N, C-alpha and C positions, 0 to 999 in steps of 0.2 A: 375579504377573499380570506378562507379555511387556510392552515397552514396543509391539507390536501393538495386543494388547488394549485397553491404556490409552489409545490412539491410538483405536479406535473408539468407548468410550466418551468422550471428551468432547465435551460438546456445542456450541452456537453461542454460549451464552451464558457459560459459562466460558473463552471465548477471545477476549471483548473486550479484555480488561488485556494479554493476549499478542500482541495485533493491536496495540495501543497503543502496546506497548512494542519494537515490532517483531521478535517471538522467532519460535524454530521451529515450524511449525506441526506436529510432530512432537511432540516432548515438552516444545513449551511456554516454555523456558529458553533455551536459545540463542540466540547472538544473530545477526540475518539480515545485518547490514551490517556490514562493519570500516573504516566512514569515514561522508561524507555522502552518495556513492552507491554507492561500494563495495563488493561483496556478498562473502560469504563463500560458497566456492564445497559444503561441507560445512557441518553445524550443528557447531560446535564440543563438543557435549554429546553429541550422540547419533550424531553421525557420518553422521546421513540428508541426503543429495545432494537439493540445493535445485531443480535447473533437471533434471526427469524425463525429458526429453527434448529435443531441438534445436526451438529455434522454443518451448518453454514459454511462456516469459511473453507470448507476442502475446496469450493470452488476459488480459492484464492492463492492456493499453491500454483494453478497457473502460470497467476499475473509473479507469483514470485519466481520461477523461472525465466518469464522473459525477463524482470527488472533486473534481477542478478548476469544472468547472459548478459545483458548490452552494458550494466557497469563495469563487467569484468571483461570486457572485452579492450579495451586499454591498458588493463596488466599485463595481457596475452601477449600482444603487439608492445609494448613496453621490453616486456623481458626478452622476448623474440631476438630485437636490437640486440641485446646483451649475451648473446649465444650461451646462457647460462647450463650448467650441467642439469643432468635432469632431477638431479634431488632440491638444486636449487632453484629450478622452475618449477618442479610441486611445491618447495615452501613458500616461494614468493605468491602462486593462486592461495595455497591456505592462508597465509596476513592477510590476501586480499580479502578473500571471504569472512574470514573472520569480524572485517570489518566493514564489509557489503551486509552481510547477516542480518544486524536489527534496522538497516535502513529496509532492508526487502521485506522482512517481516510486518515492519509497520503499513509500509505503503503498498506491499500487495493485497491487505486485509480495505485499508482504505481505499485503493480502485475499484477492486470487487464491489464493497458497500454503494459505492455511486456505482455503477455498470445496473449493480441490483434495482437500486432505487429509479434509474431511470427507464429499467427493463419492465419493472413492477412495482409500481408507486404504492407507500403507503395512503 
């Protein structure tokens, strides 16, 4: 079975762990990131190019909005329970986003790459 056939037979449920571990959307084994935010250009295992075309990751912005919104909701609820001043509330949200931003960046790209691979396999 070729790598292309393998990629087309992988369903969404078998992608959950590779997405959580930030693995290649094609082979599900190679790491996508070479650091906190630095990405490999190609998969170290199967050599699949991550950025298929110029502007490829623009679609990941949508996933970034959704992920950051879901992650910041508990912070908003927690802050609302303490009834802080508007300045304290804004500071709390800003600090939360400072911690959430690297997570959002990584997972927005990985989720987008896996969704794209499922819709349009290489």
